Residue frames as qw, qx, qy, qz and C-alpha x, y, z in Angstrom:
[[0.704, 0.225, 0.585, 0.335, -46.63, -23.54, 33.82],
 [0.373, 0.884, 0.229, 0.166, -47.39, -20.33, 31.92],
 [0.227, -0.922, 0.290, 0.120, -44.51, -18.59, 33.68],
 [0.653, -0.319, 0.606, 0.324, -42.13, -21.44, 32.81],
 [0.630, 0.521, 0.488, 0.306, -43.22, -21.31, 29.15],
 [0.142, 0.988, 0.029, 0.055, -42.60, -17.54, 29.12],
 [0.426, -0.743, 0.469, 0.216, -39.10, -17.97, 30.61],
 [0.712, 0.025, 0.623, 0.324, -38.40, -20.73, 28.10],
 [0.493, 0.783, 0.325, 0.196, -39.49, -18.44, 25.25],
 [0.074, -0.972, 0.215, 0.057, -37.17, -15.66, 26.44],
 [0.615, -0.466, 0.576, 0.270, -34.33, -18.17, 26.64],
 [0.691, 0.360, 0.539, 0.320, -34.88, -19.25, 23.03],
 [0.277, 0.949, 0.116, 0.098, -34.96, -15.61, 21.91],
 [0.275, -0.865, 0.398, 0.131, -31.63, -14.91, 23.61],
 [0.710, -0.150, 0.620, 0.300, -30.11, -18.06, 22.11],
 [0.591, 0.649, 0.402, 0.261, -31.21, -16.96, 18.63],
 [0.054, 0.994, -0.094, 0.031, -29.77, -13.48, 19.23],
 [0.510, -0.657, 0.514, 0.210, -26.48, -14.93, 20.50],
 [0.724, 0.131, 0.593, 0.326, -26.17, -17.32, 17.55],
 [0.438, 0.840, 0.261, 0.186, -26.99, -14.50, 15.15],
 [0.155, -0.950, 0.259, 0.080, -24.33, -12.29, 16.74],
 [0.634, -0.391, 0.601, 0.291, -21.72, -15.05, 16.44],
 [0.663, 0.434, 0.528, 0.304, -22.61, -15.70, 12.79],
 [0.230, 0.965, 0.087, 0.087, -22.47, -11.96, 12.03],
 [0.357, -0.821, 0.406, 0.183, -19.06, -11.65, 13.71],
 [0.698, -0.101, 0.625, 0.336, -17.71, -14.60, 11.70],
 [0.548, 0.669, 0.421, 0.273, -19.02, -13.24, 8.39],
 [0.021, 0.998, -0.058, 0.006, -17.73, -9.73, 9.18],
 [0.525, -0.632, 0.502, 0.271, -14.28, -11.12, 10.08],
 [0.694, 0.188, 0.591, 0.366, -14.11, -13.09, 6.83],
 [0.372, 0.861, 0.270, 0.218, -15.07, -10.00, 4.84],
 [0.230, -0.939, 0.231, 0.108, -12.50, -7.94, 6.75],
 [0.678, -0.306, 0.558, 0.367, -9.82, -10.51, 5.90],
 [0.595, 0.508, 0.496, 0.376, -10.72, -10.13, 2.24],
 [0.106, 0.986, 0.092, 0.086, -10.65, -6.33, 2.48],
 [0.450, -0.760, 0.383, 0.268, -7.18, -6.39, 4.01],
 [0.687, 0.011, 0.590, 0.424, -5.92, -8.66, 1.22],
 [0.428, 0.773, 0.371, 0.287, -7.34, -6.26, -1.38],
 [0.130, -0.987, 0.085, 0.045, -5.69, -3.26, 0.30],
 [0.547, -0.569, 0.523, 0.323, -2.35, -5.08, 0.17],
 [0.688, 0.274, 0.579, 0.341, -2.63, -5.63, -3.60],
 [0.382, 0.661, 0.317, 0.563, -2.52, -2.06, -4.87],
 [0.339, -0.574, -0.191, 0.720, -1.55, 1.55, -4.26],
 [0.020, 0.471, -0.182, -0.863, -2.47, 4.86, -5.86],
 [0.687, 0.469, 0.065, -0.551, -5.10, 3.26, -8.07],
 [0.514, 0.487, -0.680, -0.189, -2.63, 0.74, -9.53],
 [0.911, -0.259, 0.225, -0.229, -2.89, -2.99, -8.78],
 [0.294, -0.503, 0.788, 0.200, 0.04, -5.38, -8.62],
 [0.517, 0.187, 0.820, 0.161, -0.10, -7.49, -11.77],
 [0.430, 0.802, 0.193, -0.366, -1.46, -4.70, -13.97],
 [0.713, 0.297, 0.351, 0.529, -0.11, -4.67, -17.52],
 [0.253, -0.157, 0.123, 0.947, 1.36, -1.56, -19.14],
 [0.141, -0.399, -0.571, -0.704, -1.91, -1.10, -20.97],
 [0.445, -0.677, -0.586, 0.008, -3.90, -1.23, -17.74],
 [0.428, -0.474, -0.195, 0.744, -1.57, 1.30, -16.10],
 [0.101, 0.074, 0.349, 0.929, -1.99, 3.60, -19.12],
 [0.275, -0.554, -0.659, -0.428, -5.75, 3.17, -18.89],
 [0.492, -0.690, -0.476, 0.234, -5.75, 4.19, -15.22],
 [0.405, -0.697, -0.031, 0.591, -3.07, 6.90, -15.15],
 [0.458, 0.880, -0.057, -0.113, -2.26, 7.80, -18.74],
 [0.769, 0.421, -0.238, 0.419, 1.23, 7.93, -20.25],
 [0.644, -0.579, -0.183, 0.466, 3.96, 8.58, -17.66],
 [0.165, 0.982, -0.084, 0.043, 5.59, 12.03, -17.65],
 [0.080, -0.747, 0.658, -0.044, 8.85, 10.47, -16.43],
 [0.980, 0.018, -0.198, -0.011, 10.65, 7.13, -16.74],
 [0.482, -0.735, 0.471, 0.080, 13.71, 5.79, -14.92],
 [0.579, 0.556, -0.592, -0.079, 16.72, 4.34, -16.66],
 [0.943, -0.186, -0.262, 0.089, 18.51, 1.20, -15.48],
 [0.447, -0.836, 0.310, 0.068, 21.13, 1.56, -12.75],
 [0.637, 0.600, -0.469, 0.118, 24.66, 1.06, -14.01],
 [0.853, -0.186, -0.376, 0.311, 27.16, -1.18, -12.16],
 [0.508, -0.069, -0.310, 0.801, 28.61, 0.63, -9.16],
 [0.118, -0.284, -0.049, -0.950, 25.96, 3.36, -9.20],
 [0.006, 0.327, 0.818, -0.473, 23.21, 3.84, -6.61],
 [0.335, 0.560, 0.232, -0.722, 21.13, 6.31, -8.61],
 [0.485, 0.365, 0.701, 0.374, 19.38, 6.08, -11.96],
 [0.037, -0.068, 0.237, 0.968, 18.74, 8.71, -14.58],
 [0.326, 0.587, 0.619, -0.407, 15.29, 10.22, -14.93],
 [0.173, 0.083, 0.574, 0.796, 14.01, 10.98, -18.44],
 [0.414, 0.398, 0.220, -0.789, 11.17, 13.26, -19.53],
 [0.504, 0.308, 0.786, 0.182, 8.82, 11.51, -21.93],
 [0.335, 0.900, 0.279, -0.024, 7.80, 14.86, -23.44],
 [0.695, 0.086, 0.111, 0.705, 10.86, 15.98, -25.38],
 [0.114, 0.758, 0.185, 0.615, 9.56, 19.56, -25.57],
 [0.536, -0.831, -0.115, -0.091, 9.68, 20.10, -21.79],
 [0.435, -0.760, 0.453, 0.168, 13.33, 19.27, -21.23],
 [0.783, 0.554, -0.269, -0.086, 15.25, 18.30, -24.38],
 [0.151, 0.644, -0.711, 0.237, 18.49, 17.72, -22.44],
 [0.293, -0.184, 0.864, -0.364, 16.84, 15.07, -20.24],
 [0.768, 0.232, -0.024, -0.596, 14.36, 13.68, -22.74],
 [0.901, 0.017, 0.434, 0.003, 14.14, 10.09, -23.89],
 [0.271, -0.412, 0.639, 0.590, 16.96, 9.18, -26.24],
 [0.558, 0.411, -0.316, -0.647, 16.00, 9.12, -29.91],
 [0.545, 0.193, -0.777, -0.248, 14.66, 5.77, -31.04],
 [0.167, -0.102, -0.897, 0.396, 13.36, 4.74, -27.60],
 [0.451, -0.490, -0.297, -0.684, 9.90, 4.81, -26.04],
 [0.465, -0.500, 0.432, -0.589, 8.46, 4.45, -22.56],
 [0.966, -0.076, -0.044, -0.244, 7.74, 0.72, -23.00],
 [0.763, 0.360, -0.433, 0.319, 11.47, 0.05, -23.02],
 [0.037, 0.502, -0.532, 0.681, 11.94, 1.36, -19.47],
 [0.408, -0.189, -0.876, 0.176, 11.31, -0.69, -16.32],
 [0.181, -0.526, -0.602, 0.574, 9.85, 2.07, -14.12],
 [0.039, 0.634, 0.387, 0.669, 7.27, 4.72, -14.93],
 [0.245, -0.289, -0.496, 0.782, 6.81, 7.75, -12.70],
 [0.084, -0.731, -0.507, -0.449, 3.67, 9.84, -12.23],
 [0.289, -0.054, -0.374, 0.880, 4.45, 13.10, -10.44],
 [0.087, -0.804, -0.583, 0.077, 1.84, 15.21, -8.72],
 [0.054, -0.960, 0.025, 0.272, 3.20, 18.47, -10.09],
 [0.515, 0.797, -0.314, 0.038, 6.37, 19.68, -11.82],
 [0.038, -0.626, 0.748, -0.218, 8.77, 18.10, -9.30],
 [0.673, 0.006, -0.736, -0.075, 9.30, 14.53, -8.14],
 [0.114, -0.285, 0.647, -0.698, 8.73, 15.35, -4.46],
 [0.638, 0.134, 0.543, -0.528, 5.28, 13.80, -4.73],
 [0.454, 0.398, -0.635, -0.482, 5.14, 10.87, -7.11],
 [0.885, -0.024, 0.392, -0.252, 3.90, 7.36, -7.83],
 [0.136, 0.553, -0.764, -0.302, 6.45, 4.96, -9.34],
 [0.922, 0.119, 0.212, -0.302, 5.32, 1.80, -11.12],
 [0.078, -0.549, 0.800, 0.229, 7.91, -0.92, -11.83],
 [0.880, 0.239, -0.125, -0.390, 7.26, -3.73, -14.29],
 [0.780, -0.277, 0.548, 0.118, 8.60, -7.26, -14.11],
 [0.097, 0.579, -0.593, -0.552, 11.09, -7.76, -16.99],
 [0.132, -0.005, 0.967, 0.217, 9.73, -11.21, -17.82],
 [0.169, 0.556, 0.809, -0.084, 5.97, -10.85, -17.53],
 [0.104, 0.343, 0.281, 0.890, 5.77, -7.13, -18.25],
 [0.422, -0.709, -0.486, -0.287, 3.30, -6.71, -15.41],
 [0.189, -0.783, 0.255, -0.535, 3.43, -4.45, -12.36],
 [0.768, -0.089, -0.569, 0.279, 5.67, -5.99, -9.71],
 [0.431, -0.333, -0.408, 0.733, 6.30, -3.01, -7.43],
 [0.011, -0.832, -0.320, -0.453, 4.57, 0.27, -6.59],
 [0.460, -0.230, -0.350, 0.783, 6.25, 3.12, -4.70],
 [0.029, -0.859, -0.333, -0.387, 4.65, 6.35, -3.56],
 [0.478, -0.146, -0.287, 0.817, 6.56, 9.29, -2.09],
 [0.071, -0.869, -0.341, -0.352, 5.08, 12.50, -0.69],
 [0.532, -0.156, -0.283, 0.782, 7.51, 15.10, 0.66],
 [0.029, -0.612, -0.249, -0.750, 5.11, 18.02, 0.27],
 [0.256, -0.312, -0.605, 0.686, 4.28, 20.24, 3.25],
 [0.653, -0.169, 0.613, -0.412, 1.49, 19.90, 4.10],
 [0.221, -0.087, 0.930, 0.279, 1.24, 16.37, 2.67],
 [0.550, 0.121, -0.313, -0.765, -1.35, 15.50, 0.04],
 [0.769, -0.001, 0.550, -0.325, -3.59, 12.47, -0.33],
 [0.499, 0.572, -0.511, -0.403, -1.89, 11.50, -3.60],
 [0.142, 0.329, -0.933, 0.024, -0.67, 8.13, -2.33],
 [0.763, -0.270, -0.389, -0.441, -3.84, 6.86, -0.70],
 [0.523, -0.528, 0.547, -0.385, -3.82, 4.44, 2.24],
 [0.601, 0.194, -0.773, -0.064, -2.66, 0.87, 2.80],
 [0.569, -0.315, -0.732, 0.204, -4.37, -1.17, 5.53],
 [0.350, -0.871, -0.345, 0.021, -5.50, 2.07, 7.15],
 [0.539, -0.559, 0.105, 0.621, -2.05, 3.69, 7.00],
 [0.495, 0.792, 0.228, 0.274, -1.19, 6.71, 4.88],
 [0.472, 0.430, -0.148, 0.755, 1.25, 9.55, 4.41],
 [0.089, -0.553, 0.272, -0.783, 2.05, 11.59, 7.54],
 [0.826, -0.466, -0.225, -0.223, 0.68, 8.92, 9.88],
 [0.291, -0.745, 0.553, -0.234, 2.74, 8.43, 13.02],
 [0.329, 0.321, -0.887, 0.042, 4.90, 5.38, 13.64],
 [0.308, -0.030, 0.768, -0.560, 2.62, 4.48, 16.55],
 [0.731, 0.303, 0.098, -0.603, -0.31, 3.99, 14.14],
 [0.605, 0.410, -0.655, -0.191, 1.71, 1.54, 12.05],
 [0.094, 0.218, -0.904, 0.355, 2.58, -0.45, 15.16],
 [0.508, 0.098, 0.519, -0.680, -1.05, -0.42, 16.30],
 [0.770, 0.376, -0.013, -0.515, -2.41, -1.71, 12.98],
 [0.796, 0.428, -0.424, -0.063, 0.37, -4.05, 11.85],
 [0.874, -0.464, 0.069, 0.127, 2.48, -4.82, 14.90],
 [0.431, -0.661, 0.461, 0.405, 6.24, -5.25, 14.89],
 [0.606, 0.663, -0.314, -0.309, 7.84, -5.20, 11.40],
 [0.975, 0.125, -0.084, 0.161, 9.82, -8.10, 9.96],
 [0.663, -0.136, -0.075, 0.732, 12.84, -5.84, 10.16],
 [0.043, 0.978, 0.180, 0.100, 13.55, -2.14, 10.63],
 [0.669, -0.148, -0.015, 0.728, 16.54, 0.18, 10.54],
 [0.031, 0.966, 0.111, -0.233, 17.52, 3.86, 10.53],
 [0.696, 0.493, 0.012, 0.522, 19.95, 5.31, 8.02],
 [0.538, -0.505, -0.192, 0.647, 22.65, 7.24, 9.91],
 [0.284, -0.020, 0.245, 0.927, 23.15, 9.87, 7.22],
 [0.188, -0.377, -0.465, -0.779, 19.57, 10.67, 6.23],
 [0.249, -0.032, 0.603, -0.758, 17.77, 9.82, 9.47],
 [0.679, 0.035, -0.334, -0.653, 15.17, 7.90, 7.46],
 [0.463, -0.167, 0.816, -0.304, 13.62, 4.90, 9.19],
 [0.517, 0.131, -0.675, -0.510, 12.57, 1.87, 7.14],
 [0.583, -0.079, 0.662, -0.464, 9.87, -0.44, 8.51],
 [0.366, 0.258, -0.770, -0.454, 9.79, -3.59, 6.40],
 [0.718, 0.020, 0.520, -0.463, 6.71, -5.85, 6.65],
 [0.130, 0.364, -0.814, -0.433, 8.07, -8.48, 4.33],
 [0.223, 0.175, 0.953, -0.109, 5.41, -11.06, 5.18],
 [0.369, 0.706, 0.547, -0.257, 2.72, -8.82, 3.64],
 [0.561, 0.365, 0.396, 0.629, 4.91, -7.10, 1.04],
 [0.004, -0.942, -0.198, -0.270, 4.79, -3.51, 2.36],
 [0.590, -0.082, -0.228, 0.770, 7.56, -1.09, 3.35],
 [0.102, -0.958, -0.260, -0.057, 7.08, 2.27, 5.08],
 [0.526, 0.260, -0.164, 0.793, 9.63, 5.09, 5.01],
 [0.350, -0.864, -0.357, 0.059, 9.51, 7.53, 7.92],
 [0.402, 0.344, -0.198, 0.825, 11.15, 10.83, 8.73],
 [0.168, -0.267, 0.363, -0.877, 10.66, 12.58, 12.06],
 [0.232, 0.101, 0.885, -0.391, 8.54, 9.60, 13.14],
 [0.584, 0.493, 0.306, -0.568, 6.00, 10.06, 10.34],
 [0.684, 0.246, 0.630, 0.274, 5.35, 8.24, 7.06],
 [0.213, 0.700, -0.199, -0.652, 6.45, 9.94, 3.87],
 [0.387, 0.407, -0.699, -0.442, 6.84, 6.91, 1.61],
 [0.805, -0.010, 0.503, -0.314, 5.10, 3.58, 0.96],
 [0.261, 0.434, -0.775, -0.378, 6.46, 0.72, -1.13],
 [0.810, 0.037, 0.407, -0.421, 4.42, -2.32, -2.12],
 [0.184, 0.364, -0.850, -0.333, 5.49, -5.63, -3.64],
 [0.802, -0.090, -0.210, -0.552, 2.55, -7.70, -2.39],
 [0.791, -0.321, 0.488, -0.184, 2.31, -11.15, -0.88],
 [0.008, -0.461, 0.826, 0.324, 4.78, -13.65, -2.29],
 [0.136, -0.030, -0.944, -0.299, 3.23, -16.18, -4.69],
 [0.512, -0.358, -0.303, -0.720, -0.23, -14.89, -3.71],
 [0.360, -0.136, -0.837, 0.388, 0.07, -16.35, -0.23],
 [0.344, -0.771, -0.486, -0.224, -2.77, -15.54, 2.16],
 [0.101, -0.752, 0.282, -0.588, -2.38, -12.75, 4.69],
 [0.382, 0.076, -0.818, 0.423, -0.73, -14.23, 7.82],
 [0.459, -0.644, -0.583, -0.185, -3.43, -14.79, 10.42],
 [0.521, -0.474, -0.339, 0.624, -1.37, -13.22, 13.21],
 [0.179, -0.032, 0.150, 0.972, -0.88, -10.04, 11.19],
 [0.259, -0.461, -0.567, -0.632, -4.59, -9.95, 10.30],
 [0.509, -0.630, -0.573, 0.125, -5.68, -10.28, 13.94],
 [0.387, -0.346, -0.163, 0.839, -3.40, -7.39, 14.96],
 [0.008, -0.135, -0.360, -0.923, -4.88, -5.28, 12.16],
 [0.376, -0.533, -0.660, -0.373, -8.44, -6.26, 13.08],
 [0.498, -0.602, -0.481, 0.397, -8.02, -5.46, 16.78],
 [0.301, -0.243, 0.009, 0.922, -6.24, -2.19, 15.99],
 [0.100, -0.298, -0.503, -0.805, -8.96, -1.18, 13.54],
 [0.442, -0.630, -0.624, -0.138, -11.72, -1.91, 16.06],
 [0.469, -0.498, -0.329, 0.651, -9.85, 0.07, 18.72],
 [0.158, -0.034, 0.199, 0.967, -9.54, 3.08, 16.39],
 [0.242, -0.483, -0.618, -0.572, -13.29, 2.93, 15.69],
 [0.482, -0.656, -0.556, 0.167, -13.99, 3.34, 19.40],
 [0.400, -0.268, -0.143, 0.865, -11.91, 6.51, 19.65],
 [0.177, 0.829, 0.372, -0.378, -13.62, 9.90, 19.47]]
């Protein structure tokens, strides 16, 4: 009888441990889902939905702004906000940075490494964030999105996010675009490595697709096991 009571006690202990492990796994998965959603809502310290004032608070006044593309043109003009630095390319007289849709924060004198913040014309809030880093070696200026950052290989993107919604390679530049439209993220790659990240966020604040989350979760756990 004593032996049976001892076995029964061990069985209860293992049941409690198993239930605790299941509960912990569920709570951890829910928290991970929330973390992924947060990572898909901002880039470079800026959050989608930020006002101009909030962007100023976080990054200061932009050193550059972009004009509006004219019909038939694929490029836009870049203006210096400090008229003393480059008078020929400075903001036109009578205008200020609030009248321009995209602000640019460069990590240095050139635009090879920069963070671009685009505001929605109706709400005036951040609707798109782009970060480019063409420096060699690359910097950590852009930060990471869902565990993916500048100079990461294409294989890491596939491991953490799976197959993109659509992808293509430009014949002239050799740049590959991997568009994850369902989570509002685009990666630009050259020589099979990331050099640009663009974020528009989840449409209408939809939840992260469960399939995409499970791929990210499994990929993240696999990376943790690697030396």
